[in-house]
C-alpha positions in Angstrom: 167.3 25.6 86.0 167.7 28.2 88.7 166.8 31.6 90.0 169.6 33.8 88.9 170.8 37.3 89.8 170.0 39.0 86.5 171.9 42.1 85.5 170.9 44.7 82.9 172.3 44.5 79.4 175.8 45.8 79.1 176.8 44.8 82.6 180.5 44.4 83.4 182.0 41.0 82.9 181.4 38.6 85.8 183.9 35.9 86.4 184.2 33.2 89.1 187.7 31.9 90.0 188.2 28.9 92.3 191.5 28.1 94.0 192.1 24.8 95.6 194.2 23.8 98.6 197.4 23.3 96.7 197.1 26.8 95.3 196.8 28.2 98.9 199.4 25.9 100.6 201.6 28.7 102.0 202.1 32.4 102.2 203.8 32.6 98.8 200.9 30.8 97.2 198.4 33.1 98.8 200.3 36.1 97.5 200.5 34.5 94.0 196.7 33.9 94.0 196.1 37.5 95.1 198.2 38.6 92.2 196.2 36.5 89.8 192.9 37.8 91.1 194.0 41.4 90.6 194.9 40.6 87.0 191.4 39.5 86.2 188.9 41.7 84.3 185.4 42.7 85.4 184.0 41.8 88.8 186.1 39.0 90.2 184.4 36.5 92.5 186.7 34.0 94.2 185.9 30.6 95.7 188.6 29.1 98.0 189.4 25.7 99.5 191.1 25.2 102.9 194.9 25.9 102.9 197.0 22.9 102.0 196.2 19.8 104.1 194.1 21.7 106.7 191.0 19.7 106.0 192.9 16.4 106.5 194.2 17.7 109.8 190.7 18.7 110.9 189.4 15.2 109.9 192.1 13.6 112.0 191.3 15.8 114.9 187.6 14.9 114.7 188.5 11.2 114.5 190.7 11.5 117.6 187.9 13.2 119.5 185.5 10.4 118.5 187.9 7.9 119.9 188.1 9.8 123.2 191.6 11.0 122.7 192.9 14.3 124.1 192.9 16.7 121.2 194.7 19.5 123.0 198.2 18.9 121.6 196.9 18.5 118.0 194.8 21.7 118.4 197.7 23.6 119.7 199.9 22.4 116.8 197.2 23.3 114.3 196.8 26.8 115.8 200.5 27.5 115.6 200.7 26.4 112.0 197.8 28.6 110.9 198.8 31.6 112.9 202.3 31.4 111.3 200.6 31.2 107.9 198.7 34.4 108.6 201.8 36.2 109.9 203.8 35.2 106.8 201.0 36.3 104.4 200.0 39.7 105.8 201.5 42.8 107.2 201.6 42.9 111.0 198.7 45.4 111.1 196.6 43.4 108.7 197.4 40.1 110.4 196.2 41.0 113.9 192.4 40.9 113.3 192.6 37.7 111.2 194.7 36.0 113.9 192.1 37.1 116.5 189.3 35.7 114.4 191.1 32.4 113.9 191.7 32.1 117.7 187.9 32.6 118.2 187.1 29.8 115.8 189.7 27.4 117.2 188.4 28.0 120.7 185.0 26.8 119.7 186.1 23.4 118.4 185.7 21.5 121.6 182.2 22.9 122.0 181.3 22.0 118.3 182.6 18.5 118.9 180.7 18.1 122.1 177.5 19.1 120.2 178.5 16.7 117.3 178.7 19.7 115.0 181.4 18.1 113.0 180.7 20.1 109.8 181.3 23.3 111.6 184.8 22.1 112.6 185.5 21.0 109.0 184.4 24.4 107.7 187.2 26.2 109.5 189.8 25.8 106.8 187.7 27.4 104.1 186.7 30.2 106.5 190.3 30.9 107.1 191.2 30.9 103.4 188.4 33.3 102.6 189.2 35.7 105.4 193.0 35.6 104.8 192.8 36.1 101.1 190.2 39.0 101.4 192.5 40.7 103.9 195.5 40.2 101.6 193.7 41.7 98.6 192.5 44.7 100.7 196.0 45.2 102.0 197.2 45.2 98.4 194.8 47.9 97.3 191.9 45.7 96.0 189.0 46.0 98.4 187.7 42.5 99.2 185.1 41.0 101.5 184.9 37.4 102.7 181.6 35.6 102.4 180.6 32.4 104.3 178.7 30.3 101.7 176.6 29.0 104.5 175.0 32.4 104.7 173.4 31.9 101.3 174.0 28.5 99.8 171.1 26.2 100.8 170.3 22.6 99.8 167.2 20.4 99.9 168.7 17.0 100.3 171.4 16.6 97.6 169.9 19.4 95.4 170.6 23.1 95.7 167.6 25.3 96.7 168.0 27.9 94.0 165.2 30.2 95.3 166.6 30.5 98.8 170.2 30.6 97.6 169.4 33.5 95.2 167.6 35.4 97.9 170.4 34.9 100.4 173.1 36.0 98.0 171.1 39.1 97.0 170.7 40.1 100.6 174.4 39.7 101.3 175.5 41.8 98.4 172.8 44.4 98.4 174.3 47.9 98.7 177.9 46.8 98.4 180.2 48.8 96.2 180.6 47.2 92.8 184.4 47.4 92.9 184.6 45.0 95.8 186.0 41.5 95.2 184.0 38.8 97.0 186.0 35.8 98.4 183.6 32.9 99.1 184.2 29.7 101.1 184.0 26.6 99.0 183.0 23.1 100.3 180.3 24.2 102.7 176.6 25.2 102.8 173.5 24.6 104.8 170.6 22.1 104.5 166.9 22.9 104.6 167.0 22.9 108.5 169.8 25.4 108.6 172.5 22.9 109.8 175.9 23.3 108.3 176.9 20.7 105.7 180.0 19.9 103.6 179.9 19.1 99.9 182.5 16.3 100.0 185.9 16.0 98.4 186.5 18.6 95.7 183.3 20.3 96.9 184.8 23.7 96.3 184.7 23.1 92.5 181.0 22.4 92.9 180.6 25.6 95.1 182.2 27.6 92.3 179.9 26.4 89.5 176.9 26.8 91.8 177.9 30.4 92.5 178.5 31.0 88.7 175.0 29.8 88.0 173.5 32.1 90.7 175.4 35.0 89.2 174.8 34.0 85.6 178.6 34.5 85.3 180.4 34.8 82.0 183.0 32.3 83.0 184.2 30.1 85.9 187.9 29.1 86.1 189.0 26.2 88.2 192.6 27.0 89.1 194.4 23.8 89.9 197.9 22.3 89.6 197.6 21.1 86.0 197.9 23.2 82.8 195.1 21.4 80.9 192.8 18.4 80.8 195.1 15.6 79.7 194.4 12.5 77.6 195.8 10.5 80.6 197.4 11.2 83.9 200.6 13.0 83.0 202.3 11.9 86.2 202.0 8.3 85.0 201.8 8.6 81.2 204.7 10.5 79.7 203.1 10.9 76.3 199.8 12.2 77.7 198.4 15.0 75.4 197.1 18.2 77.0 193.9 19.3 75.4 193.1 23.0 75.2 189.4 22.3 74.6 187.1 19.5 75.7 183.5 19.2 74.7 180.9 19.3 77.5 179.5 15.8 76.9 182.9 14.2 77.3 183.7 16.3 80.3 180.6 15.0 82.0 181.6 11.4 81.0 185.1 12.0 82.5 183.6 13.4 85.6 181.3 10.4 86.0 184.3 8.1 85.5 186.0 9.7 88.5 188.6 11.8 86.6 190.3 13.9 89.3 190.4 17.2 87.3 186.6 17.5 86.9 183.9 16.0 89.1 180.4 15.1 88.1 178.6 17.6 90.3 180.9 20.4 89.1 179.4 20.5 85.7 175.7 20.1 86.6 175.0 23.7 87.6 176.3 25.0 84.2 174.1 22.7 82.0 172.2 24.7 79.4 173.9 28.0 80.4 176.3 30.2 78.4 178.9 30.2 81.2 182.3 29.1 80.0 184.2 26.7 82.2 188.0 26.7 82.1 190.6 24.6 83.9 193.8 26.5 84.5 197.1 26.1 86.5 197.7 28.4 89.4 201.3 27.2 89.4 201.7 28.1 85.7 199.2 30.8 84.9 200.9 31.7 81.6 199.2 28.7 80.1 195.7 29.4 78.6 194.3 26.2 80.2 191.5 24.1 78.9 188.0 25.3 78.0 185.0 23.0 78.4 182.8 24.0 75.5 179.6 22.6 73.9 180.9 22.3 70.3 184.3 20.9 69.8 185.5 17.6 68.3 185.6 14.7 70.7 189.0 13.5 72.0 190.3 10.2 73.3 191.1 9.7 77.0 192.5 7.1 79.3 191.6 7.3 83.0 192.4 4.9 85.8 190.2 3.7 88.6 191.7 1.8 91.5 191.1 -0.1 93.6 187.5 -0.9 92.6 185.0 -3.7 93.2 183.3 -5.4 90.3 179.6 -5.5 91.3 176.9 -7.5 89.4 173.2 -7.0 89.7 170.6 -9.2 88.0 167.6 -7.5 86.4 166.8 -3.9 87.0 169.0 -2.3 89.7 167.3 -1.2 92.9 168.8 2.2 92.6 170.1 4.2 89.6 173.9 4.4 89.3 173.8 8.2 89.2 171.7 8.4 92.4 174.0 6.0 94.1 177.0 8.1 93.0 175.5 11.2 94.5 174.7 9.5 97.8 178.2 8.1 98.0 179.8 11.2 96.6 181.9 8.9 94.5 182.1 7.5 91.0 179.9 4.5 90.0 180.7 3.3 86.5 178.2 1.3 84.6 180.1 -1.2 82.4 179.3 -2.1 78.8 178.6 -5.7 78.0 181.7 -7.9 78.5 183.9 -8.4 75.5 183.1 -11.8 74.1 180.6 -12.5 76.9 177.0 -13.4 76.9 174.5 -10.6 76.3 172.2 -10.9 79.4 170.1 -8.5 81.4 172.5 -8.1 84.3 174.3 -4.9 84.9 177.9 -4.7 86.1 179.2 -1.7 88.0 182.6 -0.5 89.2 182.5 1.0 92.7 185.6 2.3 94.5 186.6 -0.3 97.1 186.7 2.4 99.8 183.0 3.1 99.6 181.8 -0.4 98.7 180.5 -1.3 102.2 178.4 1.9 102.2 177.3 1.2 98.7 176.3 -2.4 99.6 174.2 -1.1 102.5 172.4 1.4 100.3 171.6 -1.2 97.6 170.3 -3.7 100.2 168.1 -1.0 101.8 166.5 -0.6 98.4 165.9 -4.3 98.1 168.8 -5.0 95.8 171.0 -8.1 95.9 174.4 -7.0 94.6 177.2 -9.6 94.1 180.7 -8.3 94.3 184.0 -9.9 93.6 186.0 -10.5 96.8 189.1 -9.0 95.3 189.9 -5.5 94.1 190.7 -4.6 90.6 192.7 -1.9 88.9 190.6 -0.5 86.1 191.7 1.4 82.9 189.0 3.1 81.0 189.3 4.3 77.4 186.8 7.1 76.5 186.7 7.1 72.7 186.8 10.0 70.4 184.3 8.4 68.0 182.3 5.2 67.7 184.5 4.2 64.8 187.3 3.5 67.3 187.5 -0.1 68.4 190.0 -2.1 70.3 192.4 -3.3 67.6 193.7 -6.8 67.4 197.2 -5.6 68.3 195.9 -3.8 71.4 193.8 -6.9 72.4 196.9 -9.1 72.1 198.9 -6.6 74.3 196.1 -6.5 76.9 196.2 -10.3 77.1 199.9 -10.2 77.6 199.2 -7.9 80.6 196.8 -10.6 81.9 193.7 -8.5 81.7 191.0 -10.1 83.8 187.9 -8.7 82.2 187.2 -6.6 79.1 184.1 -4.5 78.4 183.4 -2.4 75.3 180.8 -0.4 73.5 180.8 2.5 71.0 181.7 5.1 73.6 184.2 3.4 76.0 186.2 0.3 76.7 187.0 -0.9 80.2 189.8 -3.3 81.2 190.3 -4.8 84.7 193.7 -5.9 86.0 194.8 -7.6 89.2 197.7 -5.2 89.5 198.3 -1.5 88.7 199.9 -1.0 85.3 203.5 0.1 85.0 204.3 3.5 83.3 205.7 1.8 80.2 202.6 -0.4 79.9 200.3 2.6 80.3 202.2 4.5 77.6 202.0 1.6 75.3 198.2 1.4 75.6 198.0 5.2 75.2 199.7 5.0 71.8 197.0 2.6 70.6 194.1 4.7 71.9 195.0 8.4 71.7 195.5 10.2 68.4 198.7 12.2 68.7 198.4 13.9 65.3 199.2 17.6 65.8 196.5 20.2 65.2 197.2 23.7 63.8 194.7 26.5 64.4 194.7 29.0 61.5 193.7 32.6 62.0 193.4 34.6 58.7 193.7 38.4 58.9 192.6 40.2 55.6 189.9 39.2 53.2 190.7 41.1 50.0 191.5 39.4 46.7 194.4 37.4 48.0 192.7 36.5 51.3 189.7 35.3 49.5 191.8 33.1 47.2 193.7 31.7 50.3 190.5 30.7 52.0 189.1 29.2 48.8 192.2 27.0 48.6 192.2 26.0 52.3 189.9 23.0 52.1 192.2 21.3 49.5 195.2 22.1 51.8 193.3 20.6 54.7 192.8 17.4 52.7 196.3 17.3 51.4 197.8 17.5 54.9 195.2 15.4 56.7 197.4 12.4 57.1 200.0 14.2 59.1 198.2 17.2 60.8 194.7 18.4 61.5 194.5 21.9 59.9 191.6 23.9 61.4 190.3 27.3 60.6 189.7 29.2 63.9 189.2 32.8 62.8 188.7 35.1 59.8 188.7 38.8 60.4 189.3 42.1 58.6 189.3 45.7 59.9 185.5 45.6 60.6 184.3 42.2 61.6 185.6 38.9 63.1 184.3 35.4 62.6 185.8 33.4 65.4 185.2 29.9 66.7 186.5 26.3 66.6 186.7 24.2 63.4 185.2 26.8 61.1 184.2 25.8 57.6 186.3 27.8 55.0 183.6 27.7 52.4 181.2 29.6 54.6 183.6 32.5 55.5 182.1 35.2 53.3 178.5 35.0 54.5 179.6 34.3 58.1 182.0 37.2 58.2 179.4 39.5 56.8 177.0 38.6 59.6 179.7 38.6 62.3 180.0 41.3 65.0 182.5 44.1 65.1 185.3 43.6 67.6 188.0 45.3 69.6 191.7 44.6 69.6 191.5 43.4 73.2 188.6 41.0 72.4 190.5 39.5 69.5 193.7 39.0 71.5 191.7 37.5 74.4 190.2 35.0 72.0 193.5 34.1 70.4 195.2 33.7 73.8 192.6 31.1 74.9 192.7 29.3 71.6 194.2 25.8 71.6 197.7 25.7 70.1 199.7 25.4 68.1 198.3 28.3 66.1 199.3 30.6 63.3 198.4 34.1 62.3 198.2 34.5 58.5 198.5 38.3 57.8 197.2 39.1 54.4 196.6 42.7 55.1 198.6 45.7 53.9 198.3 47.3 57.4 201.3 48.8 59.2 199.2 49.2 62.4 198.3 45.4 62.3 202.0 44.5 61.7 202.9 46.5 64.8 200.7 44.1 66.9 202.8 41.0 66.0 204.4 40.9 69.4 201.0 40.6 71.1 200.0 37.7 68.8 203.4 36.1 69.5 202.7 36.5 73.3 199.4 34.7 72.6 201.3 31.8 71.2 201.0 32.4 67.4 203.4 31.5 64.7 203.4 34.3 62.0 203.0 34.0 58.2 203.1 37.4 56.5 202.1 38.4 53.1 202.2 41.9 54.6 205.6 43.6 53.9 205.0 46.2 56.7 206.0 43.8 59.4 209.3 42.6 57.9 210.3 46.1 57.1 209.6 47.8 60.4 212.4 49.9 61.8 215.0 47.7 63.6 213.9 49.1 66.9 210.5 47.3 66.4 211.7 44.5 64.1 214.4 43.1 66.4 212.1 42.7 69.4 209.7 40.7 67.3 212.5 38.4 66.3 213.6 38.1 69.9 210.1 37.2 71.0 209.8 34.6 68.3 213.0 33.0 69.4 212.1 33.1 73.1 208.8 31.4 72.4 210.2 28.9 69.9 207.8 30.2 67.2 208.5 30.9 63.5 207.9 33.7 61.1 207.5 33.0 57.4 207.2 35.8 54.8 208.1 34.3 51.5 205.2 36.0 49.6 206.3 39.5 50.6 208.8 39.3 47.8 208.0 37.7 44.4 204.6 36.4 45.3 204.9 32.6 44.7 208.5 32.7 43.6 210.5 31.0 46.4 213.3 33.4 46.5 213.6 33.6 50.3 213.6 29.8 50.6 216.3 29.6 48.0 218.4 32.1 49.9 218.0 30.3 53.1 218.8 27.0 51.5 222.1 28.4 50.0 223.1 29.9 53.3 222.3 26.8 55.3 224.3 24.8 52.8 227.4 26.9 53.3 227.2 29.2 50.3 228.2 32.9 50.5 225.8 35.4 48.9 227.6 38.2 47.1 224.9 40.1 45.2 221.1 40.0 44.6 219.6 42.0 41.9 216.4 41.9 39.9 213.0 43.3 38.9 210.8 43.0 42.0 207.6 44.8 40.8 205.1 43.1 38.6 203.4 46.4 37.8 206.6 48.2 36.8 207.7 45.1 34.9 204.5 45.2 32.8 204.8 48.9 32.2 208.5 48.9 31.0 208.1 45.7 29.0 205.2 47.3 27.1 206.8 50.8 26.8 208.4 51.0 23.3 207.6 54.7 22.6 204.6 54.1 20.3 202.3 55.6 23.0 203.1 57.9 25.8 204.0 56.2 29.1 200.9 57.7 30.8 198.7 55.8 28.3 200.2 52.5 29.4 199.8 53.6 33.0 196.1 54.3 32.5 195.7 50.9 30.9 197.5 49.2 33.7 195.2 51.0 36.2 192.1 49.8 34.3 193.5 46.2 34.4 193.9 46.4 38.2 197.7 46.1 38.0 198.4 49.3 39.9 197.5 50.6 43.3 194.5 53.0 43.5 197.1 55.8 43.5 199.7 54.7 40.9 202.3 56.8 42.5 202.5 54.1 45.2 204.0 51.9 42.4 206.0 54.6 40.6 207.6 55.9 43.9 209.6 52.6 44.0 209.0 52.3 47.8 207.4 48.9 47.3 210.5 47.7 45.5 212.7 49.3 48.2 210.8 47.4 50.9 211.2 44.1 49.0 214.9 44.6 48.8 215.0 45.3 52.6 213.1 42.0 53.1 215.9 40.2 51.3 218.6 42.0 53.1 217.1 41.0 56.4 216.7 37.5 55.2 220.5 37.5 54.8 220.9 38.7 58.4 221.8 42.3 57.6 220.8 45.1 60.0 219.6 47.5 57.4 217.0 50.2 57.6 214.8 51.3 54.8 216.4 54.7 54.4 219.8 53.1 53.9 218.6 51.8 50.5 219.2 54.4 47.8 215.9 55.1 45.9 215.3 56.8 42.6 211.5 57.1 42.0 210.1 56.4 38.5 208.3 59.8 38.4 209.3 63.5 38.5 209.3 65.1 41.8 206.6 67.6 40.7 204.1 64.8 40.6 204.6 63.7 44.2 202.7 66.5 45.8 198.9 66.7 46.2 196.4 64.0 45.2 196.6 61.8 42.2 194.0 63.7 40.2 196.1 66.9 40.4 199.3 64.9 39.6 197.6 63.4 36.6 197.1 66.8 35.1 200.9 67.1 34.9 201.4 63.7 33.3 203.3 65.2 30.4 206.2 65.6 32.8 206.1 61.8 33.4 205.8 61.1 29.7 208.8 63.4 28.9 211.0 61.9 31.6 210.3 58.3 30.4 210.6 59.3 26.7 214.1 60.7 27.3 215.1 57.6 29.2 213.8 55.3 26.5 215.6 57.3 23.8 218.9 57.1 25.7 218.5 53.3 26.2 217.7 52.7 22.5 220.7 54.8 21.4 222.9 52.5 23.5 221.1 49.4 22.2 219.6 48.6 25.6 216.3 48.2 27.4 214.7 50.0 30.4 214.2 48.0 33.6 213.3 49.3 37.1 215.6 47.2 39.2 216.9 46.7 42.7 220.3 45.5 43.8 222.1 44.5 47.0 225.8 44.1 46.9 227.8 42.8 49.9 231.2 44.4 50.1 234.0 44.4 52.6 233.0 47.9 53.6 229.4 47.0 54.1 226.2 46.4 52.0 225.3 48.7 49.1 221.6 48.8 48.2 219.8 50.8 45.6 216.6 50.9 43.6 216.6 52.8 40.3 215.8 52.8 36.6 218.5 50.9 34.6 219.6 50.4 31.0 220.3 46.7 30.5 221.8 45.0 27.5 219.6 42.4 25.7 221.8 39.5 26.7 221.6 40.3 30.4 219.1 38.3 32.6 217.0 41.3 33.5 216.3 41.9 29.8 214.7 38.4 29.3 211.5 39.3 31.1 207.8 38.9 30.2 205.3 41.6 31.3 204.3 41.2 35.0 207.1 38.8 35.7 209.7 39.3 38.5 213.2 38.1 38.2 215.8 37.5 40.9 219.5 37.1 40.0 221.6 35.6 42.8 225.4 35.8 42.6 227.3 33.8 45.2 230.4 31.8 45.8 228.9 28.9 44.1 227.0 30.9 41.4 229.7 33.3 40.4 230.3 32.9 36.7 226.8 31.8 35.9 224.3 33.5 38.4 221.3 31.6 39.7 218.1 33.1 38.1 214.6 32.8 39.5 211.8 34.1 37.3 208.0 34.0 37.2 204.8 35.9 38.0 205.5 38.5 40.6 201.9 39.3 41.4 198.4 37.9 41.2 196.0 36.7 43.8 196.3 33.0 42.9 200.1 32.8 42.9 200.3 34.9 46.0 197.7 32.8 47.8 199.6 29.7 46.6 202.8 31.1 48.1 201.1 31.6 51.4 199.9 28.0 51.4 203.5 26.9 50.7 204.5 28.8 53.8 201.7 27.1 55.7 202.6 23.7 54.4 206.2 24.2 55.6 205.0 25.2 59.0 202.9 22.1 59.2 205.8 19.9 58.2 207.9 21.5 61.0 205.2 20.8 63.5 204.8 17.2 62.4 208.6 16.7 62.6 208.9 18.3 66.1 206.0 16.5 67.6 203.7 19.4 68.2 200.9 17.3 69.5 201.7 18.5 73.0 200.0 21.8 72.1 196.6 20.5 71.0 
């Protein structure tokens, strides 16, 4: 496509950031933009439009001069306004040279007008923005240089001259320090003869993508006043959906239809490149914006065109619609065949009424004979998400009620023409027929061990089960070594794709999560304390949290409470039901009781499947260590069985339940009696195993005492709420055969809940407390509950 400035492998990140006139409307906005630029990574290149309405003021001044009016008063007023902008933006010392430069430009306006150099007059706004922002950045500690795009950006007719533009840019930047930020004028360039030209309305967007192509930039961000690309104009359609990703093909179609966020020429320089295009809000930079990417599911859009002329041409048009649109610098929409009309060889176009006289002249010059309606229309265009979408009978009936004049439709779009602009309520009604508002949840899975693999294996069935209410999409799978990231991943392929995936850094992962379309959920199936300590960063990136990892929910309160506060501030949820009891819904039951008005008095039980198995099997016929070796071979224990015997896992689970009840309890406040002699805690497991007779002796004595009392051994946890505060302990107990804790199968967990309602006859929950299938199923239960919450709260505004 173009000659590009090619950097060596491993070069720093190169980003282009374009800021429009509304982003530079006053001193406060200039300072906000400078702050945004300084936050960017790599080598920032900035493209700027004229401040506020400066270009409109210059156009009015040019029109006055052409009519022979005295432009002196208007020029004085403009000078005062722009000088005040400079003074309010910069320190006095930094402002002086910029003000002097502006004075020099303004003094040349009469001379430029006399020589009919109108484009030099219109370039003044962009020149000021570039000079002013570069001075502000430099004054703020970020060295910056203003570049006049006319010094490198050259066109042959309507097409960029890539060779000359590349050479010119290379000459301008040769020898400059790499830490310098370049601020480039948008909207302007030069033609093949060297005369200054303007690139038309929204030409700065085009300048930005041209510059990105010349630089082979990693990304180009169009900073505007909207937070995303919407399914319809959010100022007119209250239920418009902000999309966080739009595919490139549809972005081109929207641009060709005249959608104001993206324009047709903006996208052309990036065709076939790897440069990422993003639309972001300079007014609300905390939003990730919307990425224009090659591979993402198509969306539905409604866009308005008005006023327009309906133009008919018989036979082959004298000029192609795209060519005419470039010459007019305006949209030209080729209509499908009319709904219910005859299929003939004529073409019908929609051309904005404001440019219709110029369009008619160009068509006639090419020998065309266009016929246009004498009245203007208001057009509404539905860009479809798929060719299966058609205008429904109900929508057709509604359109007829609105007195639609003409209807056109094919597999990609439908166009309706009205005599009057639609009211907001009418537009919203049509939007409901056309745009799918089903929420979409992006799922990020951390951890690919036994449980993680089982969770991913179950995910396709979960996607199908929830498909009627929510679009559940896998957007990432990662472990401590590799990350497989991308839109709409196929769960069945995770193993091979992850094995072939690249390694990653924490910053790279968080950057990806931050730009990912929401809502989104992090599913933590790791045992990692370090990863749990990063929850706040994932919450800041917009993630709900589902934890099978106990480390997060048992962090010290100094770390745990800020996580809870961040979740509340961002209206995000944290589900951790599988951290205790695997698939047994003990936390859900506790929450249900509390929300119903019950008062929990005591929770007790056996919380470890491993210790449950060991003590249910231990009858004295073989030493306890023999059962421990058998459990290890069966995979019931941790690699170092002392992690089970220490009781810390049970202690953590009891802390989880305590915090579920709203108690501010720390781990060390739970009394703990390990299930092993202190002599076995030192050194490695191999050395400890040599002293296993101490373990056998301890358990044999305990079993003998229990049998003498007619009781059984259970390793249990209990939390009792008293008037003086909570009492929590984990220890080996002797339980009578008729007690709930005695009626336990090997590997089962049991939870005994005593409350105001369940006082004489406690509520008992019992079942498998471990196992990859039940744990993965419990995580999916958490996921399903989150999905139901999103469906009920109307989460489509995050897609």
